[in-house]
Predicted model as a PDB file, atoms N, CA, C, CB and O in Angstrom, pLDDT in the B-factor column:
MODEL        1                                                                  
ATOM      1  N   MET A   1      24.798  29.193  -8.641  1.00 59.00           N  
ATOM      2  CA  MET A   1      25.642  29.153  -9.692  1.00 59.00           C  
ATOM      3  C   MET A   1      24.392  28.452 -10.970  1.00 59.00           C  
ATOM      4  CB  MET A   1      27.198  28.115  -9.224  1.00 59.00           C  
ATOM      5  O   MET A   1      24.649  27.330 -11.406  1.00 59.00           O  
ATOM      6  N   LYS A   2      23.327  29.050 -11.396  1.00 64.00           N  
ATOM      7  CA  LYS A   2      22.354  28.604 -12.506  1.00 64.00           C  
ATOM      8  C   LYS A   2      23.609  28.229 -13.441  1.00 64.00           C  
ATOM      9  CB  LYS A   2      21.122  29.895 -13.170  1.00 64.00           C  
ATOM     10  O   LYS A   2      24.563  28.942 -13.751  1.00 64.00           O  
ATOM     11  N   ARG A   3      23.268  26.625 -13.873  1.00 65.00           N  
ATOM     12  CA  ARG A   3      23.448  26.258 -15.280  1.00 65.00           C  
ATOM     13  C   ARG A   3      22.005  25.622 -16.057  1.00 65.00           C  
ATOM     14  CB  ARG A   3      24.685  25.127 -15.284  1.00 65.00           C  
ATOM     15  O   ARG A   3      20.959  25.099 -15.672  1.00 65.00           O  
ATOM     16  N   GLN A   4      22.829  26.132 -17.826  1.00 65.00           N  
ATOM     17  CA  GLN A   4      21.484  25.654 -18.824  1.00 65.00           C  
ATOM     18  C   GLN A   4      22.026  24.693 -19.544  1.00 65.00           C  
ATOM     19  CB  GLN A   4      20.785  26.781 -19.907  1.00 65.00           C  
ATOM     20  O   GLN A   4      23.212  24.476 -19.790  1.00 65.00           O  
ATOM     21  N   THR A   5      20.976  24.078 -19.894  1.00 65.00           N  
ATOM     22  CA  THR A   5      22.118  23.465 -20.901  1.00 65.00           C  
ATOM     23  C   THR A   5      20.465  23.276 -22.397  1.00 65.00           C  
ATOM     24  CB  THR A   5      23.238  21.253 -19.948  1.00 65.00           C  
ATOM     25  O   THR A   5      19.371  22.712 -22.360  1.00 65.00           O  
ATOM     26  N   ALA A   6      21.150  24.040 -23.383  1.00 67.00           N  
ATOM     27  CA  ALA A   6      19.964  23.438 -24.412  1.00 67.00           C  
ATOM     28  C   ALA A   6      20.811  23.076 -25.366  1.00 67.00           C  
ATOM     29  CB  ALA A   6      18.716  24.458 -25.027  1.00 67.00           C  
ATOM     30  O   ALA A   6      22.003  23.025 -25.668  1.00 67.00           O  
ATOM     31  N   ALA A   7      19.149  22.717 -25.918  1.00 69.00           N  
ATOM     32  CA  ALA A   7      19.503  21.431 -27.420  1.00 69.00           C  
ATOM     33  C   ALA A   7      18.752  21.784 -28.015  1.00 69.00           C  
ATOM     34  CB  ALA A   7      19.354  19.728 -27.460  1.00 69.00           C  
ATOM     35  O   ALA A   7      17.927  22.589 -27.582  1.00 69.00           O  
ATOM     36  N   ARG A   8      18.727  21.198 -29.596  1.00 75.00           N  
ATOM     37  CA  ARG A   8      17.529  21.223 -30.381  1.00 75.00           C  
ATOM     38  C   ARG A   8      17.658  20.422 -31.924  1.00 75.00           C  
ATOM     39  CB  ARG A   8      17.166  22.806 -30.550  1.00 75.00           C  
ATOM     40  O   ARG A   8      18.344  20.456 -32.945  1.00 75.00           O  
ATOM     41  N   ALA A   9      16.883  19.933 -31.525  1.00 79.00           N  
ATOM     42  CA  ALA A   9      16.970  19.287 -32.942  1.00 79.00           C  
ATOM     43  C   ALA A   9      15.395  18.991 -34.212  1.00 79.00           C  
ATOM     44  CB  ALA A   9      17.636  17.715 -32.452  1.00 79.00           C  
ATOM     45  O   ALA A   9      14.429  18.277 -33.940  1.00 79.00           O  
ATOM     46  N   ALA A  10      15.566  19.677 -35.364  1.00 85.00           N  
ATOM     47  CA  ALA A  10      15.205  19.503 -36.668  1.00 85.00           C  
ATOM     48  C   ALA A  10      14.143  18.619 -36.482  1.00 85.00           C  
ATOM     49  CB  ALA A  10      16.266  19.036 -37.589  1.00 85.00           C  
ATOM     50  O   ALA A  10      14.009  17.751 -35.620  1.00 85.00           O  
ATOM     51  N   ALA A  11      13.179  19.043 -37.672  1.00 88.00           N  
ATOM     52  CA  ALA A  11      11.551  18.702 -37.456  1.00 88.00           C  
ATOM     53  C   ALA A  11      11.653  16.943 -37.757  1.00 88.00           C  
ATOM     54  CB  ALA A  11      10.291  19.733 -38.858  1.00 88.00           C  
ATOM     55  O   ALA A  11      12.496  16.587 -38.581  1.00 88.00           O  
ATOM     56  N   ASN A  12      10.863  15.969 -37.139  1.00 88.00           N  
ATOM     57  CA  ASN A  12      10.842  14.611 -37.846  1.00 88.00           C  
ATOM     58  C   ASN A  12      10.255  14.687 -39.340  1.00 88.00           C  
ATOM     59  CB  ASN A  12       9.935  13.576 -36.974  1.00 88.00           C  
ATOM     60  O   ASN A  12       9.084  15.065 -39.346  1.00 88.00           O  
ATOM     61  N   GLN A  13      10.799  14.413 -40.614  1.00 92.00           N  
ATOM     62  CA  GLN A  13      10.036  14.902 -41.712  1.00 92.00           C  
ATOM     63  C   GLN A  13       9.813  13.684 -42.137  1.00 92.00           C  
ATOM     64  CB  GLN A  13      10.624  15.884 -42.710  1.00 92.00           C  
ATOM     65  O   GLN A  13       9.716  13.443 -43.340  1.00 92.00           O  
ATOM     66  N   SER A  14       9.651  12.334 -40.778  1.00 93.00           N  
ATOM     67  CA  SER A  14       9.125  11.007 -41.875  1.00 93.00           C  
ATOM     68  C   SER A  14       8.031  10.547 -40.556  1.00 93.00           C  
ATOM     69  CB  SER A  14      10.733   9.397 -42.506  1.00 93.00           C  
ATOM     70  O   SER A  14       7.586  11.219 -39.626  1.00 93.00           O  
ATOM     71  N   SER A  15       7.876   9.438 -40.848  1.00 94.00           N  
ATOM     72  CA  SER A  15       5.822   9.139 -40.654  1.00 94.00           C  
ATOM     73  C   SER A  15       6.342   8.230 -39.767  1.00 94.00           C  
ATOM     74  CB  SER A  15       4.426   8.340 -42.203  1.00 94.00           C  
ATOM     75  O   SER A  15       5.522   7.534 -39.167  1.00 94.00           O  
ATOM     76  N   ASP A  16       8.227   7.970 -39.401  1.00 94.00           N  
ATOM     77  CA  ASP A  16       8.729   7.446 -37.563  1.00 94.00           C  
ATOM     78  C   ASP A  16       8.606   8.277 -36.982  1.00 94.00           C  
ATOM     79  CB  ASP A  16      10.150   7.002 -37.039  1.00 94.00           C  
ATOM     80  O   ASP A  16       8.652   9.480 -37.242  1.00 94.00           O  
ATOM     81  N   PRO A  17       8.298   7.328 -35.444  1.00 91.00           N  
ATOM     82  CA  PRO A  17       8.426   8.119 -34.423  1.00 91.00           C  
ATOM     83  C   PRO A  17       9.223   8.116 -33.800  1.00 91.00           C  
ATOM     84  CB  PRO A  17       7.779   8.142 -33.812  1.00 91.00           C  
ATOM     85  O   PRO A  17       9.396   7.100 -33.126  1.00 91.00           O  
ATOM     86  N   ARG A  18      10.279   9.383 -33.650  1.00 88.00           N  
ATOM     87  CA  ARG A  18      11.367   9.468 -33.602  1.00 88.00           C  
ATOM     88  C   ARG A  18      12.229   8.831 -32.259  1.00 88.00           C  
ATOM     89  CB  ARG A  18      11.434  10.689 -33.855  1.00 88.00           C  
ATOM     90  O   ARG A  18      11.520   8.900 -31.255  1.00 88.00           O  
ATOM     91  N   GLN A  19      13.063   8.459 -32.087  1.00 85.00           N  
ATOM     92  CA  GLN A  19      13.549   8.054 -30.570  1.00 85.00           C  
ATOM     93  C   GLN A  19      14.215   8.963 -29.929  1.00 85.00           C  
ATOM     94  CB  GLN A  19      14.421   6.925 -30.469  1.00 85.00           C  
ATOM     95  O   GLN A  19      14.559   9.905 -30.644  1.00 85.00           O  
ATOM     96  N   VAL A  20      14.591   9.037 -28.587  1.00 82.00           N  
ATOM     97  CA  VAL A  20      14.814  10.139 -27.756  1.00 82.00           C  
ATOM     98  C   VAL A  20      15.581   9.049 -27.204  1.00 82.00           C  
ATOM     99  CB  VAL A  20      13.643  11.053 -26.949  1.00 82.00           C  
ATOM    100  O   VAL A  20      15.416   7.869 -27.514  1.00 82.00           O  
ATOM    101  N   MET A  21      17.112   9.840 -25.702  1.00 81.00           N  
ATOM    102  CA  MET A  21      16.530   9.409 -25.228  1.00 81.00           C  
ATOM    103  C   MET A  21      17.609  10.635 -24.084  1.00 81.00           C  
ATOM    104  CB  MET A  21      16.243   7.815 -25.432  1.00 81.00           C  
ATOM    105  O   MET A  21      18.751  10.997 -24.368  1.00 81.00           O  
ATOM    106  N   THR A  22      16.893  11.018 -22.933  1.00 79.00           N  
ATOM    107  CA  THR A  22      16.806  12.495 -21.810  1.00 79.00           C  
ATOM    108  C   THR A  22      17.737  11.834 -20.479  1.00 79.00           C  
ATOM    109  CB  THR A  22      14.675  13.015 -21.124  1.00 79.00           C  
ATOM    110  O   THR A  22      17.842  10.836 -19.766  1.00 79.00           O  
ATOM    111  N   MET A  23      18.194  12.917 -20.682  1.00 80.00           N  
ATOM    112  CA  MET A  23      19.479  12.352 -18.891  1.00 80.00           C  
ATOM    113  C   MET A  23      18.806  14.087 -18.255  1.00 80.00           C  
ATOM    114  CB  MET A  23      22.593  12.273 -19.295  1.00 80.00           C  
ATOM    115  O   MET A  23      18.723  15.194 -18.787  1.00 80.00           O  
ATOM    116  N   ILE A  24      18.391  13.475 -16.716  1.00 80.00           N  
ATOM    117  CA  ILE A  24      18.192  15.051 -16.312  1.00 80.00           C  
ATOM    118  C   ILE A  24      18.853  15.019 -15.118  1.00 80.00           C  
ATOM    119  CB  ILE A  24      16.618  15.671 -16.124  1.00 80.00           C  
ATOM    120  O   ILE A  24      18.938  13.950 -14.514  1.00 80.00           O  
ATOM    121  N   TYR A  25      19.421  16.199 -14.603  1.00 83.00           N  
ATOM    122  CA  TYR A  25      20.780  16.303 -13.863  1.00 83.00           C  
ATOM    123  C   TYR A  25      19.466  16.445 -12.712  1.00 83.00           C  
ATOM    124  CB  TYR A  25      22.254  17.764 -14.257  1.00 83.00           C  
ATOM    125  O   TYR A  25      18.308  16.102 -12.948  1.00 83.00           O  
ATOM    126  N   MET A  26      19.949  17.015 -11.472  1.00 85.00           N  
ATOM    127  CA  MET A  26      18.985  17.414 -10.096  1.00 85.00           C  
ATOM    128  C   MET A  26      20.061  17.317  -8.960  1.00 85.00           C  
ATOM    129  CB  MET A  26      17.514  16.193  -9.732  1.00 85.00           C  
ATOM    130  O   MET A  26      20.974  16.491  -8.950  1.00 85.00           O  
ATOM    131  N   ASP A  27      19.866  18.125  -8.153  1.00 88.00           N  
ATOM    132  CA  ASP A  27      20.798  17.867  -6.486  1.00 88.00           C  
ATOM    133  C   ASP A  27      20.479  16.632  -6.500  1.00 88.00           C  
ATOM    134  CB  ASP A  27      20.298  18.690  -4.812  1.00 88.00           C  
ATOM    135  O   ASP A  27      20.386  15.682  -7.276  1.00 88.00           O  
ATOM    136  N   GLU A  28      20.380  16.824  -5.746  1.00 89.00           N  
ATOM    137  CA  GLU A  28      20.843  15.380  -4.470  1.00 89.00           C  
ATOM    138  C   GLU A  28      20.174  15.153  -3.572  1.00 89.00           C  
ATOM    139  CB  GLU A  28      22.054  15.422  -3.606  1.00 89.00           C  
ATOM    140  O   GLU A  28      19.665  14.100  -3.189  1.00 89.00           O  
ATOM    141  N   ASN A  29      20.124  17.051  -2.850  1.00 90.00           N  
ATOM    142  CA  ASN A  29      19.477  17.087  -1.502  1.00 90.00           C  
ATOM    143  C   ASN A  29      17.875  17.405  -1.917  1.00 90.00           C  
ATOM    144  CB  ASN A  29      20.233  18.350  -0.425  1.00 90.00           C  
ATOM    145  O   ASN A  29      17.152  17.915  -1.061  1.00 90.00           O  
ATOM    146  N   ILE A  30      17.140  16.976  -3.744  1.00 91.00           N  
ATOM    147  CA  ILE A  30      16.045  17.688  -3.789  1.00 91.00           C  
ATOM    148  C   ILE A  30      15.267  17.050  -3.429  1.00 91.00           C  
ATOM    149  CB  ILE A  30      15.712  18.186  -4.740  1.00 91.00           C  
ATOM    150  O   ILE A  30      15.326  15.833  -3.602  1.00 91.00           O  
ATOM    151  N   ARG A  31      14.162  17.696  -2.739  1.00 94.00           N  
ATOM    152  CA  ARG A  31      12.759  16.780  -2.432  1.00 94.00           C  
ATOM    153  C   ARG A  31      11.870  16.950  -3.056  1.00 94.00           C  
ATOM    154  CB  ARG A  31      12.140  16.838  -1.306  1.00 94.00           C  
ATOM    155  O   ARG A  31      11.956  17.934  -3.791  1.00 94.00           O  
ATOM    156  N   VAL A  32      10.350  16.002  -3.139  1.00 94.00           N  
ATOM    157  CA  VAL A  32       9.362  14.950  -3.813  1.00 94.00           C  
ATOM    158  C   VAL A  32       8.870  16.452  -3.251  1.00 94.00           C  
ATOM    159  CB  VAL A  32       8.821  13.024  -3.333  1.00 94.00           C  
ATOM    160  O   VAL A  32       9.462  16.975  -2.307  1.00 94.00           O  
ATOM    161  N   ILE A  33       7.776  17.076  -3.890  1.00 94.00           N  
ATOM    162  CA  ILE A  33       6.490  17.193  -4.257  1.00 94.00           C  
ATOM    163  C   ILE A  33       5.264  17.345  -3.954  1.00 94.00           C  
ATOM    164  CB  ILE A  33       6.369  16.687  -4.600  1.00 94.00           C  
ATOM    165  O   ILE A  33       4.678  16.407  -4.495  1.00 94.00           O  
ATOM    166  N   GLU A  34       4.703  17.832  -3.532  1.00 94.00           N  
ATOM    167  CA  GLU A  34       3.341  17.066  -3.442  1.00 94.00           C  
ATOM    168  C   GLU A  34       2.659  17.818  -5.309  1.00 94.00           C  
ATOM    169  CB  GLU A  34       2.142  17.744  -1.480  1.00 94.00           C  
ATOM    170  O   GLU A  34       2.478  18.999  -5.608  1.00 94.00           O  
ATOM    171  N   PRO A  35       2.336  15.864  -6.659  1.00 93.00           N  
ATOM    172  CA  PRO A  35       1.934  16.544  -7.659  1.00 93.00           C  
ATOM    173  C   PRO A  35       0.665  17.528  -7.929  1.00 93.00           C  
ATOM    174  CB  PRO A  35       1.926  15.721  -8.352  1.00 93.00           C  
ATOM    175  O   PRO A  35      -0.508  17.164  -8.017  1.00 93.00           O  
ATOM    176  N   ARG A  36       0.869  18.073  -7.975  1.00 94.00           N  
ATOM    177  CA  ARG A  36       0.003  19.328  -8.449  1.00 94.00           C  
ATOM    178  C   ARG A  36      -1.027  18.351  -9.887  1.00 94.00           C  
ATOM    179  CB  ARG A  36       1.389  21.009  -9.187  1.00 94.00           C  
ATOM    180  O   ARG A  36      -2.194  18.250  -9.509  1.00 94.00           O  
ATOM    181  N   THR A  37      -0.870  17.872 -10.919  1.00 95.00           N  
ATOM    182  CA  THR A  37      -1.529  16.907 -11.885  1.00 95.00           C  
ATOM    183  C   THR A  37      -2.006  16.115 -11.805  1.00 95.00           C  
ATOM    184  CB  THR A  37      -1.154  16.488 -12.513  1.00 95.00           C  
ATOM    185  O   THR A  37      -2.238  15.821 -10.632  1.00 95.00           O  
ATOM    186  N   ASP A  38      -2.309  15.558 -12.401  1.00 95.00           N  
ATOM    187  CA  ASP A  38      -2.901  13.412 -12.484  1.00 95.00           C  
ATOM    188  C   ASP A  38      -1.157  13.126 -13.544  1.00 95.00           C  
ATOM    189  CB  ASP A  38      -5.493  12.799 -14.238  1.00 95.00           C  
ATOM    190  O   ASP A  38      -0.471  12.125 -13.337  1.00 95.00           O  
ATOM    191  N   ALA A  39      -0.846  13.962 -14.355  1.00 93.00           N  
ATOM    192  CA  ALA A  39      -0.008  13.725 -15.325  1.00 93.00           C  
ATOM    193  C   ALA A  39       1.668  13.406 -14.391  1.00 93.00           C  
ATOM    194  CB  ALA A  39      -0.127  15.168 -16.457  1.00 93.00           C  
ATOM    195  O   ALA A  39       2.417  12.441 -14.541  1.00 93.00           O  
ATOM    196  N   HIS A  40       1.872  14.869 -13.238  1.00 92.00           N  
ATOM    197  CA  HIS A  40       2.773  14.319 -12.115  1.00 92.00           C  
ATOM    198  C   HIS A  40       2.485  13.646 -11.105  1.00 92.00           C  
ATOM    199  CB  HIS A  40       3.323  15.089 -11.577  1.00 92.00           C  
ATOM    200  O   HIS A  40       3.332  13.188 -10.338  1.00 92.00           O  
ATOM    201  N   ARG A  41       1.260  13.505 -10.985  1.00 93.00           N  
ATOM    202  CA  ARG A  41       0.443  11.559 -10.092  1.00 93.00           C  
ATOM    203  C   ARG A  41       1.436  10.731 -11.159  1.00 93.00           C  
ATOM    204  CB  ARG A  41      -2.197  10.892 -10.527  1.00 93.00           C  
ATOM    205  O   ARG A  41       2.455  10.422 -10.542  1.00 93.00           O  
ATOM    206  N   ALA A  42       1.487  10.299 -12.447  1.00 93.00           N  
ATOM    207  CA  ALA A  42       1.757   9.773 -13.332  1.00 93.00           C  
ATOM    208  C   ALA A  42       3.197   9.644 -13.640  1.00 93.00           C  
ATOM    209  CB  ALA A  42       1.105  10.238 -14.089  1.00 93.00           C  
ATOM    210  O   ALA A  42       3.737   8.585 -13.956  1.00 93.00           O  
ATOM    211  N   ASP A  43       3.761  10.746 -13.532  1.00 90.00           N  
ATOM    212  CA  ASP A  43       5.723  11.264 -13.924  1.00 90.00           C  
ATOM    213  C   ASP A  43       6.003  10.334 -12.114  1.00 90.00           C  
ATOM    214  CB  ASP A  43       6.352  14.193 -13.979  1.00 90.00           C  
ATOM    215  O   ASP A  43       7.123   9.826 -12.165  1.00 90.00           O  
ATOM    216  N   HIS A  44       5.453  10.093 -10.972  1.00 93.00           N  
ATOM    217  CA  HIS A  44       6.077   9.676  -9.545  1.00 93.00           C  
ATOM    218  C   HIS A  44       5.266   8.661  -8.985  1.00 93.00           C  
ATOM    219  CB  HIS A  44       6.163  10.868  -8.471  1.00 93.00           C  
ATOM    220  O   HIS A  44       5.660   8.277  -7.883  1.00 93.00           O  
ATOM    221  N   ARG A  45       4.137   8.055  -9.472  1.00 92.00           N  
ATOM    222  CA  ARG A  45       4.779   6.473  -9.921  1.00 92.00           C  
ATOM    223  C   ARG A  45       5.597   6.164 -10.417  1.00 92.00           C  
ATOM    224  CB  ARG A  45       4.325   5.770 -10.547  1.00 92.00           C  
ATOM    225  O   ARG A  45       6.585   5.587  -9.962  1.00 92.00           O  
ATOM    226  N   SER A  46       5.225   6.683 -12.161  1.00 91.00           N  
ATOM    227  CA  SER A  46       6.715   5.848 -12.944  1.00 91.00           C  
ATOM    228  C   SER A  46       8.199   5.983 -12.681  1.00 91.00           C  
ATOM    229  CB  SER A  46       6.826   6.205 -14.371  1.00 91.00           C  
ATOM    230  O   SER A  46       8.952   5.045 -12.940  1.00 91.00           O  
ATOM    231  N   TRP A  47       8.574   6.947 -12.251  1.00 88.00           N  
ATOM    232  CA  TRP A  47       9.744   7.516 -12.095  1.00 88.00           C  
ATOM    233  C   TRP A  47      10.497   7.507 -10.766  1.00 88.00           C  
ATOM    234  CB  TRP A  47       9.560   8.682 -12.469  1.00 88.00           C  
ATOM    235  O   TRP A  47      11.648   7.942 -10.720  1.00 88.00           O  
ATOM    236  N   MET A  48       9.947   7.076  -9.799  1.00 90.00           N  
ATOM    237  CA  MET A  48       9.765   8.092  -8.418  1.00 90.00           C  
ATOM    238  C   MET A  48       9.306   6.706  -6.737  1.00 90.00           C  
ATOM    239  CB  MET A  48       7.798   9.609  -8.961  1.00 90.00           C  
ATOM    240  O   MET A  48       9.137   7.024  -5.560  1.00 90.00           O  
ATOM    241  N   PRO A  49       9.223   4.741  -7.601  1.00 89.00           N  
ATOM    242  CA  PRO A  49       9.186   4.094  -6.913  1.00 89.00           C  
ATOM    243  C   PRO A  49       9.605   4.426  -6.064  1.00 89.00           C  
ATOM    244  CB  PRO A  49       9.391   3.362  -7.132  1.00 89.00           C  
ATOM    245  O   PRO A  49      10.730   4.923  -6.017  1.00 89.00           O  
ATOM    246  N   GLY A  50       8.396   4.173  -4.515  1.00 92.00           N  
ATOM    247  CA  GLY A  50       9.065   4.131  -3.136  1.00 92.00           C  
ATOM    248  C   GLY A  50       9.577   5.406  -2.311  1.00 92.00           C  
ATOM    249  O   GLY A  50      10.034   5.606  -1.186  1.00 92.00           O  
ATOM    250  N   VAL A  51       9.265   6.171  -3.457  1.00 95.00           N  
ATOM    251  CA  VAL A  51       9.758   7.781  -2.309  1.00 95.00           C  
ATOM    252  C   VAL A  51       8.742   8.650  -1.980  1.00 95.00           C  
ATOM    253  CB  VAL A  51      10.860   9.001  -3.039  1.00 95.00           C  
ATOM    254  O   VAL A  51       8.097   9.062  -2.944  1.00 95.00           O  
ATOM    255  N   LYS A  52       8.349   9.127  -0.662  1.00 96.00           N  
ATOM    256  CA  LYS A  52       7.413   9.730  -0.225  1.00 96.00           C  
ATOM    257  C   LYS A  52       7.339  11.659  -0.422  1.00 96.00           C  
ATOM    258  CB  LYS A  52       7.482   9.155   1.157  1.00 96.00           C  
ATOM    259  O   LYS A  52       8.440  12.146  -0.680  1.00 96.00           O  
ATOM    260  N   PHE A  53       6.308  12.547  -0.326  1.00 95.00           N  
ATOM    261  CA  PHE A  53       5.789  13.297  -0.372  1.00 95.00           C  
ATOM    262  C   PHE A  53       7.133  13.811   0.280  1.00 95.00           C  
ATOM    263  CB  PHE A  53       4.469  13.283  -0.007  1.00 95.00           C  
ATOM    264  O   PHE A  53       7.784  13.020   0.963  1.00 95.00           O  
ATOM    265  N   GLY A  54       7.548  15.036   0.106  1.00 96.00           N  
ATOM    266  CA  GLY A  54       8.943  15.254   1.493  1.00 96.00           C  
ATOM    267  C   GLY A  54      10.192  14.875   1.625  1.00 96.00           C  
ATOM    268  O   GLY A  54      11.052  15.463   2.282  1.00 96.00           O  
ATOM    269  N   GLU A  55      10.393  13.302   0.639  1.00 95.00           N  
ATOM    270  CA  GLU A  55      11.858  12.530   1.154  1.00 95.00           C  
ATOM    271  C   GLU A  55      12.090  13.303  -0.421  1.00 95.00           C  
ATOM    272  CB  GLU A  55      12.088  10.259   1.535  1.00 95.00           C  
ATOM    273  O   GLU A  55      11.408  13.921  -1.239  1.00 95.00           O  
ATOM    274  N   VAL A  56      13.870  12.710  -0.215  1.00 93.00           N  
ATOM    275  CA  VAL A  56      14.304  12.972  -1.417  1.00 93.00           C  
ATOM    276  C   VAL A  56      14.387  11.774  -2.686  1.00 93.00           C  
ATOM    277  CB  VAL A  56      15.539  13.505  -1.098  1.00 93.00           C  
ATOM    278  O   VAL A  56      14.305  10.546  -2.672  1.00 93.00           O  
ATOM    279  N   ALA A  57      14.613  12.894  -3.885  1.00 91.00           N  
ATOM    280  CA  ALA A  57      13.780  12.182  -4.396  1.00 91.00           C  
ATOM    281  C   ALA A  57      14.960  11.487  -5.120  1.00 91.00           C  
ATOM    282  CB  ALA A  57      12.574  12.856  -5.122  1.00 91.00           C  
ATOM    283  O   ALA A  57      15.584  11.994  -6.053  1.00 91.00           O  
ATOM    284  N   ALA A  58      15.279   9.824  -4.383  1.00 89.00           N  
ATOM    285  CA  ALA A  58      16.344   8.840  -4.921  1.00 89.00           C  
ATOM    286  C   ALA A  58      15.657   7.993  -4.843  1.00 89.00           C  
ATOM    287  CB  ALA A  58      17.631   8.572  -4.350  1.00 89.00           C  
ATOM    288  O   ALA A  58      14.960   7.678  -3.879  1.00 89.00           O  
ATOM    289  N   SER A  59      15.795   7.274  -6.305  1.00 90.00           N  
ATOM    290  CA  SER A  59      15.127   5.966  -6.258  1.00 90.00           C  
ATOM    291  C   SER A  59      16.618   5.167  -7.040  1.00 90.00           C  
ATOM    292  CB  SER A  59      13.325   5.920  -7.256  1.00 90.00           C  
ATOM    293  O   SER A  59      17.719   5.572  -7.411  1.00 90.00           O  
ATOM    294  N   PRO A  60      15.732   3.526  -7.014  1.00 89.00           N  
ATOM    295  CA  PRO A  60      16.119   2.678  -8.164  1.00 89.00           C  
ATOM    296  C   PRO A  60      16.618   3.261  -9.643  1.00 89.00           C  
ATOM    297  CB  PRO A  60      14.948   1.883  -8.395  1.00 89.00           C  
ATOM    298  O   PRO A  60      17.679   3.221 -10.266  1.00 89.00           O  
ATOM    299  N   LEU A  61      15.021   3.940  -9.924  1.00 88.00           N  
ATOM    300  CA  LEU A  61      15.266   4.495 -11.044  1.00 88.00           C  
ATOM    301  C   LEU A  61      16.362   5.973 -11.011  1.00 88.00           C  
ATOM    302  CB  LEU A  61      13.838   4.732 -11.555  1.00 88.00           C  
ATOM    303  O   LEU A  61      17.239   6.391 -11.767  1.00 88.00           O  
ATOM    304  N   ASN A  62      15.485   6.672  -9.105  1.00 86.00           N  
ATOM    305  CA  ASN A  62      17.124   7.308 -10.325  1.00 86.00           C  
ATOM    306  C   ASN A  62      18.103   7.853  -9.367  1.00 86.00           C  
ATOM    307  CB  ASN A  62      16.785   8.985 -11.694  1.00 86.00           C  
ATOM    308  O   ASN A  62      18.151   9.042  -9.051  1.00 86.00           O  
ATOM    309  N   PRO A  63      19.005   6.777  -8.847  1.00 87.00           N  
ATOM    310  CA  PRO A  63      19.891   6.855  -8.249  1.00 87.00           C  
ATOM    311  C   PRO A  63      21.167   8.508  -8.107  1.00 87.00           C  
ATOM    312  CB  PRO A  63      20.274   5.633  -8.780  1.00 87.00           C  
ATOM    313  O   PRO A  63      21.657   9.139  -9.044  1.00 87.00           O  
ATOM    314  N   VAL A  64      21.361   8.766  -6.447  1.00 87.00           N  
ATOM    315  CA  VAL A  64      22.876   9.521  -6.421  1.00 87.00           C  
ATOM    316  C   VAL A  64      23.947   8.751  -7.137  1.00 87.00           C  
ATOM    317  CB  VAL A  64      23.461   9.718  -4.870  1.00 87.00           C  
ATOM    318  O   VAL A  64      24.405   7.622  -6.963  1.00 87.00           O  
ATOM    319  N   LEU A  65      24.251   9.888  -8.155  1.00 87.00           N  
ATOM    320  CA  LEU A  65      25.277   9.144  -9.194  1.00 87.00           C  
ATOM    321  C   LEU A  65      26.745  10.336  -8.309  1.00 87.00           C  
ATOM    322  CB  LEU A  65      24.728   9.496 -11.611  1.00 87.00           C  
ATOM    323  O   LEU A  65      27.957  10.139  -8.229  1.00 87.00           O  
ATOM    324  N   TRP A  66      25.960  11.399  -7.847  1.00 86.00           N  
ATOM    325  CA  TRP A  66      27.701  11.487  -7.942  1.00 86.00           C  
ATOM    326  C   TRP A  66      27.335  12.732  -6.097  1.00 86.00           C  
ATOM    327  CB  TRP A  66      28.723  12.715 -10.276  1.00 86.00           C  
ATOM    328  O   TRP A  66      26.339  13.411  -5.848  1.00 86.00           O  
ATOM    329  N   SER A  67      28.434  12.556  -5.360  1.00 85.00           N  
ATOM    330  CA  SER A  67      28.023  13.450  -4.214  1.00 85.00           C  
ATOM    331  C   SER A  67      29.420  14.710  -3.949  1.00 85.00           C  
ATOM    332  CB  SER A  67      27.739  12.280  -2.676  1.00 85.00           C  
ATOM    333  O   SER A  67      30.643  14.589  -4.011  1.00 85.00           O  
ATOM    334  N   SER A  68      28.424  16.006  -3.613  1.00 81.00           N  
ATOM    335  CA  SER A  68      29.962  16.464  -3.631  1.00 81.00           C  
ATOM    336  C   SER A  68      30.311  16.466  -2.142  1.00 81.00           C  
ATOM    337  CB  SER A  68      30.249  18.061  -4.354  1.00 81.00           C  
ATOM    338  O   SER A  68      31.354  16.990  -1.752  1.00 81.00           O  
ATOM    339  N   GLY A  69      29.223  15.733  -1.095  1.00 77.00           N  
ATOM    340  CA  GLY A  69      30.542  14.747   0.535  1.00 77.00           C  
ATOM    341  C   GLY A  69      29.900  16.678   1.153  1.00 77.00           C  
ATOM    342  O   GLY A  69      30.303  16.896   2.296  1.00 77.00           O  
ATOM    343  N   ILE A  70      29.469  17.297   0.842  1.00 68.00           N  
ATOM    344  CA  ILE A  70      29.448  18.464   2.077  1.00 68.00           C  
ATOM    345  C   ILE A  70      27.860  18.186   2.594  1.00 68.00           C  
ATOM    346  CB  ILE A  70      29.744  20.414   1.415  1.00 68.00           C  
ATOM    347  O   ILE A  70      27.389  18.843   3.522  1.00 68.00           O  
TER     348      ILE A  70                                                      
ENDMDL                                                                          
END                                                                             
């Protein structure tokens, strides 16, 4: 079953940048693929330290929070 979450915020009418908090949920067994762009490479370095391509995308910054135990 595919689950989706939709969210929306109105345009920022101020001159101040808006602060946000984002949460992304991934399957506990999802694996890191080879980056295709410089932005992907930068994200990999920043958000998955120590995780090699082909490994499960779990790192100190992206821990497995819950396991189905299956």
